[in-house]
KEPALO-362164 format. One record per residue: residue number from 1; residue in three letters; x, y, z of N, C-alpha, C in turn. Coordinates in pm, whole numbers, plus 50000, padded with zeros to 5 digits. Layout:
N
<pt nr="NUM" rest="ALA" n_xx="X" n_yy="Y" n_zz="Z" ca_xx="X" ca_yy="Y" ca_zz="Z" c_xx="X" c_yy="Y" c_zz="Z"/>
...
END
This chain:
113
<pt nr="1" rest="MET" n_xx="50085" n_yy="49882" n_zz="50000" ca_xx="50000" ca_yy="50000" ca_zz="50000" c_xx="50088" c_yy="50123" c_zz="50000"/>
<pt nr="2" rest="SER" n_xx="50051" n_yy="50221" n_zz="49927" ca_xx="50128" ca_yy="50343" ca_zz="49912" c_xx="50088" c_yy="50445" c_zz="50017"/>
<pt nr="3" rest="ASN" n_xx="50184" n_yy="50525" n_zz="50058" ca_xx="50156" ca_yy="50634" ca_zz="50152" c_xx="50133" c_yy="50765" c_zz="50079"/>
<pt nr="4" rest="ILE" n_xx="50125" n_yy="50761" n_zz="49949" ca_xx="50106" ca_yy="50882" ca_zz="49871" c_xx="49961" c_yy="50927" c_zz="49884"/>
<pt nr="5" rest="LYS" n_xx="49943" n_yy="51051" n_zz="49921" ca_xx="49809" ca_yy="51108" ca_zz="49937" c_xx="49781" c_yy="51203" c_zz="49822"/>
<pt nr="6" rest="PRO" n_xx="49658" n_yy="51198" n_zz="49767" ca_xx="49626" ca_yy="51292" ca_zz="49659" c_xx="49621" c_yy="51434" c_zz="49713"/>
<pt nr="7" rest="THR" n_xx="49650" n_yy="51528" n_zz="49625" ca_xx="49644" ca_yy="51669" ca_zz="49662" c_xx="49552" c_yy="51741" c_zz="49567"/>
<pt nr="8" rest="GLY" n_xx="49517" n_yy="51862" n_zz="49599" ca_xx="49432" ca_yy="51942" ca_zz="49511" c_xx="49286" c_yy="51910" c_zz="49531"/>
<pt nr="9" rest="ALA" n_xx="49205" n_yy="51943" n_zz="49429" ca_xx="49060" ca_yy="51928" ca_zz="49438" c_xx="49019" c_yy="51783" c_zz="49456"/>
<pt nr="10" rest="SER" n_xx="49093" n_yy="51687" n_zz="49398" ca_xx="49054" ca_yy="51548" ca_zz="49407" c_xx="49089" c_yy="51485" c_zz="49542"/>
<pt nr="11" rest="ALA" n_xx="49159" n_yy="51558" n_zz="49629" ca_xx="49198" ca_yy="51503" ca_zz="49757" c_xx="49082" c_yy="51488" c_zz="49852"/>
<pt nr="12" rest="THR" n_xx="48977" n_yy="51567" n_zz="49837" ca_xx="48869" ca_yy="51564" ca_zz="49933" c_xx="48748" c_yy="51485" c_zz="49889"/>
<pt nr="13" rest="SER" n_xx="48734" n_yy="51457" n_zz="49760" ca_xx="48617" ca_yy="51384" ca_zz="49715" c_xx="48650" c_yy="51303" c_zz="49591"/>
<pt nr="14" rest="PRO" n_xx="48583" n_yy="51186" n_zz="49576" ca_xx="48606" ca_yy="51107" ca_zz="49456" c_xx="48544" c_yy="51174" c_zz="49335"/>
<pt nr="15" rest="VAL" n_xx="48585" n_yy="51129" n_zz="49219" ca_xx="48531" ca_yy="51185" ca_zz="49095" c_xx="48384" c_yy="51148" c_zz="49085"/>
<pt nr="16" rest="ASP" n_xx="48300" n_yy="51245" n_zz="49063" ca_xx="48156" ca_yy="51224" ca_zz="49045" c_xx="48114" c_yy="51308" c_zz="48927"/>
<pt nr="17" rest="PRO" n_xx="48096" n_yy="51248" n_zz="48806" ca_xx="48071" ca_yy="51327" ca_zz="48686" c_xx="47944" c_yy="51409" c_zz="48693"/>
<pt nr="18" rest="LEU" n_xx="47852" n_yy="51374" n_zz="48781" ca_xx="47728" ca_yy="51450" ca_zz="48791" c_xx="47728" c_yy="51546" c_zz="48908"/>
<pt nr="19" rest="GLY" n_xx="47839" n_yy="51553" n_zz="48980" ca_xx="47843" ca_yy="51641" ca_zz="49098" c_xx="47754" c_yy="51582" c_zz="49205"/>
<pt nr="20" rest="ASP" n_xx="47632" n_yy="51623" n_zz="49211" ca_xx="47533" ca_yy="51570" ca_zz="49303" c_xx="47452" c_yy="51468" c_zz="49225"/>
<pt nr="21" rest="ALA" n_xx="47448" n_yy="51344" n_zz="49271" ca_xx="47379" ca_yy="51238" ca_zz="49197" c_xx="47230" c_yy="51264" c_zz="49183"/>
<pt nr="22" rest="ALA" n_xx="47171" n_yy="51335" n_zz="49278" ca_xx="47029" ca_yy="51366" ca_zz="49269" c_xx="47009" c_yy="51487" c_zz="49180"/>
<pt nr="23" rest="PRO" n_xx="46896" n_yy="51491" n_zz="49108" ca_xx="46871" ca_yy="51609" ca_zz="49025" c_xx="46870" c_yy="51736" c_zz="49110"/>
<pt nr="24" rest="ALA" n_xx="46931" n_yy="51839" n_zz="49059" ca_xx="46938" ca_yy="51966" ca_zz="49131" c_xx="46803" c_yy="52035" c_zz="49127"/>
<pt nr="25" rest="ALA" n_xx="46773" n_yy="52108" n_zz="49234" ca_xx="46650" ca_yy="52186" ca_zz="49236" c_xx="46664" c_yy="52300" c_zz="49137"/>
<pt nr="26" rest="PRO" n_xx="46555" n_yy="52329" n_zz="49064" ca_xx="46566" ca_yy="52438" ca_zz="48967" c_xx="46592" c_yy="52571" c_zz="49035"/>
<pt nr="27" rest="ALA" n_xx="46674" n_yy="52651" n_zz="48973" ca_xx="46705" ca_yy="52784" ca_zz="49026" c_xx="46587" c_yy="52877" c_zz="49002"/>
<pt nr="28" rest="ALA" n_xx="46576" n_yy="52977" n_zz="49084" ca_xx="46469" ca_yy="53076" ca_zz="49066" c_xx="46492" c_yy="53150" c_zz="48935"/>
<pt nr="29" rest="PRO" n_xx="46386" n_yy="53171" n_zz="48857" ca_xx="46405" ca_yy="53242" ca_zz="48730" c_xx="46449" c_yy="53386" c_zz="48752"/>
<pt nr="30" rest="THR" n_xx="46527" n_yy="53433" n_zz="48659" ca_xx="46573" ca_yy="53571" ca_zz="48664" c_xx="46521" c_yy="53643" c_zz="48541"/>
<pt nr="31" rest="ALA" n_xx="46533" n_yy="53771" n_zz="48539" ca_xx="46484" ca_yy="53850" ca_zz="48426" c_xx="46556" c_yy="53815" c_zz="48297"/>
<pt nr="32" rest="SER" n_xx="46683" n_yy="53774" n_zz="48307" ca_xx="46759" ca_yy="53744" ca_zz="48187" c_xx="46759" c_yy="53596" c_zz="48152"/>
<pt nr="33" rest="ALA" n_xx="46684" n_yy="53515" n_zz="48228" ca_xx="46683" ca_yy="53371" ca_zz="48203" c_xx="46612" c_yy="53342" c_zz="48071"/>
<pt nr="34" rest="THR" n_xx="46668" n_yy="53245" n_zz="47999" ca_xx="46606" ca_yy="53202" ca_zz="47875" c_xx="46557" c_yy="53060" c_zz="47893"/>
<pt nr="35" rest="SER" n_xx="46480" n_yy="53011" n_zz="47799" ca_xx="46427" ca_yy="52875" ca_zz="47807" c_xx="46543" c_yy="52777" c_zz="47806"/>
<pt nr="36" rest="THR" n_xx="46533" n_yy="52672" n_zz="47891" ca_xx="46637" ca_yy="52571" ca_zz="47895" c_xx="46593" c_yy="52446" c_zz="47821"/>
<pt nr="37" rest="ALA" n_xx="46490" n_yy="52456" n_zz="47740" ca_xx="46442" ca_yy="52340" ca_zz="47666" c_xx="46546" c_yy="52291" c_zz="47566"/>
<pt nr="38" rest="ALA" n_xx="46623" n_yy="52378" n_zz="47510" ca_xx="46727" ca_yy="52339" ca_zz="47415" c_xx="46863" c_yy="52384" c_zz="47469"/>
<pt nr="39" rest="PRO" n_xx="46965" n_yy="52298" n_zz="47454" ca_xx="47098" ca_yy="52338" ca_zz="47501" c_xx="47151" c_yy="52455" c_zz="47419"/>
<pt nr="40" rest="THR" n_xx="47235" n_yy="52534" n_zz="47482" ca_xx="47294" ca_yy="52646" ca_zz="47410" c_xx="47395" c_yy="52592" c_zz="47311"/>
<pt nr="41" rest="PRO" n_xx="47417" n_yy="52662" n_zz="47201" ca_xx="47510" ca_yy="52611" ca_zz="47101" c_xx="47653" c_yy="52599" c_zz="47152"/>
<pt nr="42" rest="THR" n_xx="47687" n_yy="52671" n_zz="47258" ca_xx="47823" ca_yy="52666" ca_zz="47309" c_xx="47843" c_yy="52556" c_zz="47414"/>
<pt nr="43" rest="ALA" n_xx="47734" n_yy="52494" n_zz="47461" ca_xx="47745" ca_yy="52389" ca_zz="47563" c_xx="47800" c_yy="52261" c_zz="47499"/>
<pt nr="44" rest="ALA" n_xx="47888" n_yy="52193" n_zz="47571" ca_xx="47939" ca_yy="52065" ca_zz="47524" c_xx="47824" c_yy="51964" c_zz="47524"/>
<pt nr="45" rest="PRO" n_xx="47825" n_yy="51870" n_zz="47430" ca_xx="47716" ca_yy="51772" ca_zz="47425" c_xx="47696" c_yy="51697" c_zz="47556"/>
<pt nr="46" rest="SER" n_xx="47806" n_yy="51662" n_zz="47624" ca_xx="47792" ca_yy="51590" ca_zz="47751" c_xx="47729" c_yy="51679" c_zz="47858"/>
<pt nr="47" rest="GLU" n_xx="47761" n_yy="51806" n_zz="47859" ca_xx="47699" ca_yy="51899" ca_zz="47955" c_xx="47549" c_yy="51912" c_zz="47928"/>
<pt nr="48" rest="ALA" n_xx="47512" n_yy="51912" n_zz="47800" ca_xx="47371" ca_yy="51921" ca_zz="47764" c_xx="47295" c_yy="51798" c_zz="47814"/>
<pt nr="49" rest="VAL" n_xx="47356" n_yy="51680" n_zz="47803" ca_xx="47292" ca_yy="51558" ca_zz="47851" c_xx="47276" c_yy="51563" c_zz="48003"/>
<pt nr="50" rest="ILE" n_xx="47380" n_yy="51606" n_zz="48073" ca_xx="47374" ca_yy="51614" ca_zz="48219" c_xx="47269" c_yy="51715" c_zz="48263"/>
<pt nr="51" rest="THR" n_xx="47261" n_yy="51827" n_zz="48193" ca_xx="47157" ca_yy="51927" ca_zz="48223" c_xx="47019" c_yy="51868" c_zz="48201"/>
<pt nr="52" rest="ALA" n_xx="47001" n_yy="51799" n_zz="48089" ca_xx="46871" ca_yy="51737" ca_zz="48060" c_xx="46835" c_yy="51634" c_zz="48167"/>
<pt nr="53" rest="LEU" n_xx="46932" n_yy="51560" n_zz="48216" ca_xx="46908" ca_yy="51462" ca_zz="48323" c_xx="46864" c_yy="51532" c_zz="48451"/>
<pt nr="54" rest="ARG" n_xx="46937" n_yy="51635" n_zz="48488" ca_xx="46903" ca_yy="51708" ca_zz="48611" c_xx="46765" c_yy="51773" c_zz="48604"/>
<pt nr="55" rest="GLU" n_xx="46727" n_yy="51815" n_zz="48483" ca_xx="46596" ca_yy="51879" ca_zz="48465" c_xx="46485" c_yy="51778" c_zz="48442"/>
<pt nr="56" rest="GLY" n_xx="46519" n_yy="51650" n_zz="48436" ca_xx="46419" ca_yy="51546" ca_zz="48420" c_xx="46369" c_yy="51529" c_zz="48277"/>
<pt nr="57" rest="ARG" n_xx="46441" n_yy="51584" n_zz="48180" ca_xx="46400" ca_yy="51570" ca_zz="48040" c_xx="46444" c_yy="51438" c_zz="47980"/>
<pt nr="58" rest="VAL" n_xx="46540" n_yy="51369" n_zz="48041" ca_xx="46581" ca_yy="51235" ca_zz="48000" c_xx="46591" c_yy="51149" c_zz="48126"/>
<pt nr="59" rest="THR" n_xx="46574" n_yy="51020" n_zz="48109" ca_xx="46589" ca_yy="50927" ca_zz="48221" c_xx="46738" c_yy="50899" c_zz="48243"/>
<pt nr="60" rest="PRO" n_xx="46773" n_yy="50848" n_zz="48359" ca_xx="46914" ca_yy="50812" ca_zz="48381" c_xx="46966" c_yy="50712" c_zz="48277"/>
<pt nr="61" rest="ASP" n_xx="46883" n_yy="50616" n_zz="48239" ca_xx="46926" ca_yy="50518" ca_zz="48138" c_xx="46949" c_yy="50584" c_zz="48003"/>
<pt nr="62" rest="GLU" n_xx="46863" n_yy="50678" n_zz="47965" ca_xx="46882" ca_yy="50750" ca_zz="47839" c_xx="47009" c_yy="50834" c_zz="47845"/>
<pt nr="63" rest="ALA" n_xx="47036" n_yy="50895" n_zz="47960" ca_xx="47157" ca_yy="50977" ca_zz="47975" c_xx="47282" c_yy="50891" c_zz="47959"/>
<pt nr="64" rest="VAL" n_xx="47283" n_yy="50772" n_zz="48019" ca_xx="47398" ca_yy="50682" ca_zz="48007" c_xx="47417" c_yy="50643" c_zz="47861"/>
<pt nr="65" rest="GLN" n_xx="47309" n_yy="50611" n_zz="47792" ca_xx="47317" ca_yy="50574" ca_zz="47651" c_xx="47373" c_yy="50689" c_zz="47568"/>
<pt nr="66" rest="GLN" n_xx="47323" n_yy="50811" n_zz="47591" ca_xx="47369" ca_yy="50927" ca_zz="47515" c_xx="47515" c_yy="50960" c_zz="47547"/>
<pt nr="67" rest="LEU" n_xx="47554" n_yy="50951" n_zz="47675" ca_xx="47693" ca_yy="50980" ca_zz="47712" c_xx="47789" c_yy="50877" c_zz="47654"/>
<pt nr="68" rest="THR" n_xx="47745" n_yy="50751" n_zz="47648" ca_xx="47827" ca_yy="50647" ca_zz="47587" c_xx="47848" c_yy="50676" c_zz="47439"/>
<pt nr="69" rest="ALA" n_xx="47741" n_yy="50713" n_zz="47370" ca_xx="47752" ca_yy="50746" ca_zz="47227" c_xx="47844" c_yy="50866" c_zz="47204"/>
<pt nr="70" rest="ILE" n_xx="47834" n_yy="50966" n_zz="47291" ca_xx="47920" ca_yy="51084" ca_zz="47279" c_xx="48066" c_yy="51046" c_zz="47299"/>
<pt nr="71" rest="ALA" n_xx="48093" n_yy="50962" n_zz="47399" ca_xx="48231" ca_yy="50921" ca_zz="47426" c_xx="48291" c_yy="50845" c_zz="47308"/>
<pt nr="72" rest="VAL" n_xx="48213" n_yy="50756" n_zz="47249" ca_xx="48262" ca_yy="50680" ca_zz="47134" c_xx="48288" c_yy="50772" c_zz="47016"/>
<pt nr="73" rest="GLN" n_xx="48197" n_yy="50865" n_zz="46993" ca_xx="48214" ca_yy="50959" ca_zz="46882" c_xx="48337" c_yy="51046" c_zz="46904"/>
<pt nr="74" rest="ARG" n_xx="48354" n_yy="51100" n_zz="47026" ca_xx="48469" ca_yy="51186" ca_zz="47055" c_xx="48601" c_yy="51113" c_zz="47045"/>
<pt nr="75" rest="ALA" n_xx="48598" n_yy="50981" n_zz="47068" ca_xx="48721" ca_yy="50902" ca_zz="47060" c_xx="48765" c_yy="50880" c_zz="46916"/>
<pt nr="76" rest="GLY" n_xx="48681" n_yy="50921" n_zz="46822" ca_xx="48717" ca_yy="50907" ca_zz="46681" c_xx="48699" c_yy="50766" c_zz="46627"/>
<pt nr="77" rest="VAL" n_xx="48612" n_yy="50688" n_zz="46692" ca_xx="48588" ca_yy="50552" ca_zz="46646" c_xx="48515" c_yy="50559" c_zz="46512"/>
<pt nr="78" rest="PRO" n_xx="48562" n_yy="50484" n_zz="46414" ca_xx="48493" ca_yy="50484" ca_zz="46285" c_xx="48347" c_yy="50437" c_zz="46302"/>
<pt nr="79" rest="PRO" n_xx="48255" n_yy="50497" n_zz="46227" ca_xx="48113" ca_yy="50463" ca_zz="46241" c_xx="48083" c_yy="50313" c_zz="46232"/>
<pt nr="80" rest="THR" n_xx="48159" n_yy="50240" n_zz="46150" ca_xx="48133" ca_yy="50096" ca_zz="46136" c_xx="48167" c_yy="50017" c_zz="46262"/>
<pt nr="81" rest="LEU" n_xx="48255" n_yy="50071" n_zz="46347" ca_xx="48294" ca_yy="50001" ca_zz="46470" c_xx="48219" c_yy="50049" c_zz="46594"/>
<pt nr="82" rest="ARG" n_xx="48143" n_yy="50157" n_zz="46582" ca_xx="48077" ca_yy="50214" ca_zz="46699" c_xx="47985" c_yy="50117" c_zz="46773"/>
<pt nr="83" rest="PRO" n_xx="47902" n_yy="50039" n_zz="46704" ca_xx="47815" ca_yy="49946" ca_zz="46779" c_xx="47895" c_yy="49847" c_zz="46863"/>
<pt nr="84" rest="GLN" n_xx="48007" n_yy="49796" n_zz="46811" ca_xx="48090" ca_yy="49703" ca_zz="46886" c_xx="48152" c_yy="49770" c_zz="47009"/>
<pt nr="85" rest="ILE" n_xx="48203" n_yy="49889" n_zz="46992" ca_xx="48267" ca_yy="49961" ca_zz="47102" c_xx="48163" c_yy="49997" c_zz="47208"/>
<pt nr="86" rest="GLU" n_xx="48046" n_yy="50044" n_zz="47165" ca_xx="47940" ca_yy="50077" ca_zz="47261" c_xx="47897" c_yy="49953" c_zz="47338"/>
<pt nr="87" rest="SER" n_xx="47891" n_yy="49838" n_zz="47273" ca_xx="47856" ca_yy="49713" ca_zz="47340" c_xx="47961" c_yy="49678" c_zz="47446"/>
<pt nr="88" rest="ARG" n_xx="48087" n_yy="49694" n_zz="47411" ca_xx="48194" ca_yy="49665" ca_zz="47509" c_xx="48189" c_yy="49763" c_zz="47627"/>
<pt nr="89" rest="MET" n_xx="48155" n_yy="49889" n_zz="47598" ca_xx="48144" ca_yy="49987" ca_zz="47706" c_xx="48028" c_yy="49949" c_zz="47799"/>
<pt nr="90" rest="ARG" n_xx="47916" n_yy="49904" n_zz="47743" ca_xx="47803" ca_yy="49861" ca_zz="47826" c_xx="47843" c_yy="49742" c_zz="47912"/>
<pt nr="91" rest="ASP" n_xx="47920" n_yy="49648" n_zz="47854" ca_xx="47970" ca_yy="49534" ca_zz="47931" c_xx="48054" c_yy="49581" c_zz="48050"/>
<pt nr="92" rest="LEU" n_xx="48141" n_yy="49676" n_zz="48024" ca_xx="48226" ca_yy="49730" ca_zz="48130" c_xx="48142" c_yy="49799" c_zz="48237"/>
<pt nr="93" rest="LEU" n_xx="48045" n_yy="49880" n_zz="48196" ca_xx="47958" ca_yy="49948" ca_zz="48292" c_xx="47883" c_yy="49847" c_zz="48379"/>
<pt nr="94" rest="GLY" n_xx="47843" n_yy="49734" n_zz="48319" ca_xx="47768" ca_yy="49635" ca_zz="48394" c_xx="47853" c_yy="49546" c_zz="48482"/>
<pt nr="95" rest="SER" n_xx="47981" n_yy="49534" n_zz="48452" ca_xx="48065" ca_yy="49442" ca_zz="48528" c_xx="48159" c_yy="49511" c_zz="48628"/>
<pt nr="96" rest="ASP" n_xx="48187" n_yy="49637" n_zz="48610" ca_xx="48279" ca_yy="49707" ca_zz="48700" c_xx="48202" c_yy="49757" c_zz="48822"/>
<pt nr="97" rest="PRO" n_xx="48244" n_yy="49718" n_zz="48943" ca_xx="48169" ca_yy="49758" ca_zz="49063" c_xx="48169" c_yy="49910" c_zz="49088"/>
<pt nr="98" rest="THR" n_xx="48277" n_yy="49977" n_zz="49055" ca_xx="48282" ca_yy="50122" ca_zz="49077" c_xx="48187" c_yy="50194" c_zz="48980"/>
<pt nr="99" rest="LEU" n_xx="48196" n_yy="50158" n_zz="48854" ca_xx="48107" ca_yy="50219" ca_zz="48755" c_xx="47961" c_yy="50182" c_zz="48783"/>
<pt nr="100" rest="GLY" n_xx="47938" n_yy="50058" n_zz="48822" ca_xx="47803" ca_yy="50016" ca_zz="48857" c_xx="47747" c_yy="50096" c_zz="48974"/>
<pt nr="101" rest="GLY" n_xx="47832" n_yy="50125" n_zz="49071" ca_xx="47789" ca_yy="50207" ca_zz="49185" c_xx="47751" c_yy="50348" c_zz="49141"/>
<pt nr="102" rest="LEU" n_xx="47828" n_yy="50405" n_zz="49049" ca_xx="47794" ca_yy="50538" ca_zz="48998" c_xx="47661" c_yy="50536" c_zz="48923"/>
<pt nr="103" rest="LEU" n_xx="47640" n_yy="50431" n_zz="48844" ca_xx="47513" ca_yy="50419" ca_zz="48772" c_xx="47395" c_yy="50410" c_zz="48869"/>
<pt nr="104" rest="ARG" n_xx="47411" n_yy="50328" n_zz="48972" ca_xx="47303" ca_yy="50314" ca_zz="49071" c_xx="47277" c_yy="50446" c_zz="49143"/>
<pt nr="105" rest="ARG" n_xx="47382" n_yy="50520" n_zz="49175" ca_xx="47365" ca_yy="50649" ca_zz="49244" c_xx="47285" c_yy="50747" c_zz="49160"/>
<pt nr="106" rest="MET" n_xx="47300" n_yy="50741" n_zz="49028" ca_xx="47228" ca_yy="50833" ca_zz="48943" c_xx="47092" c_yy="50777" c_zz="48901"/>
<pt nr="107" rest="GLY" n_xx="47059" n_yy="50656" n_zz="48946" ca_xx="46928" ca_yy="50599" ca_zz="48918" c_xx="46920" c_yy="50518" c_zz="48790"/>
<pt nr="108" rest="ALA" n_xx="47034" n_yy="50488" n_zz="48729" ca_xx="47035" ca_yy="50413" ca_zz="48604" c_xx="47039" c_yy="50262" c_zz="48632"/>
<pt nr="109" rest="SER" n_xx="46991" n_yy="50186" n_zz="48538" ca_xx="46997" ca_yy="50040" ca_zz="48546" c_xx="47135" c_yy="49994" c_zz="48503"/>
<pt nr="110" rest="LEU" n_xx="47178" n_yy="49883" n_zz="48559" ca_xx="47305" ca_yy="49826" ca_zz="48516" c_xx="47281" c_yy="49753" c_zz="48384"/>
<pt nr="111" rest="PRO" n_xx="47364" n_yy="49779" n_zz="48283" ca_xx="47349" ca_yy="49707" ca_zz="48157" c_xx="47372" c_yy="49558" c_zz="48181"/>
<pt nr="112" rest="GLU" n_xx="47296" n_yy="49476" n_zz="48112" ca_xx="47313" ca_yy="49331" ca_zz="48125" c_xx="47424" c_yy="49286" c_zz="48033"/>
<pt nr="113" rest="GLU" n_xx="47503" n_yy="49192" n_zz="48084" ca_xx="47616" ca_yy="49142" ca_zz="48005" c_xx="47570" c_yy="49050" c_zz="47897"/>
END
């Protein structure tokens, strides 16, 4: 076992891609607030999915599916190989206890192997 301790922001909390696993309470509207039905053109696709999840516009399972597709696309996987890679990612999500715990925290089902 190592005596090395993490430093910085990651020293106090584990990585949690959703921040708070529960959907955030909506903020009070302001005079300059615009409709959040559509993501802004400058928002990253993954941020748009997370926002949609927090606002209840997609289910946790739909969010996992969309985030998986985004990750495969961003990795530059050729379109002909994407279904195979997405299948392997689902296998990993369903078999890894850490990833499975994150999925359960956000309310998503574990993919079946």
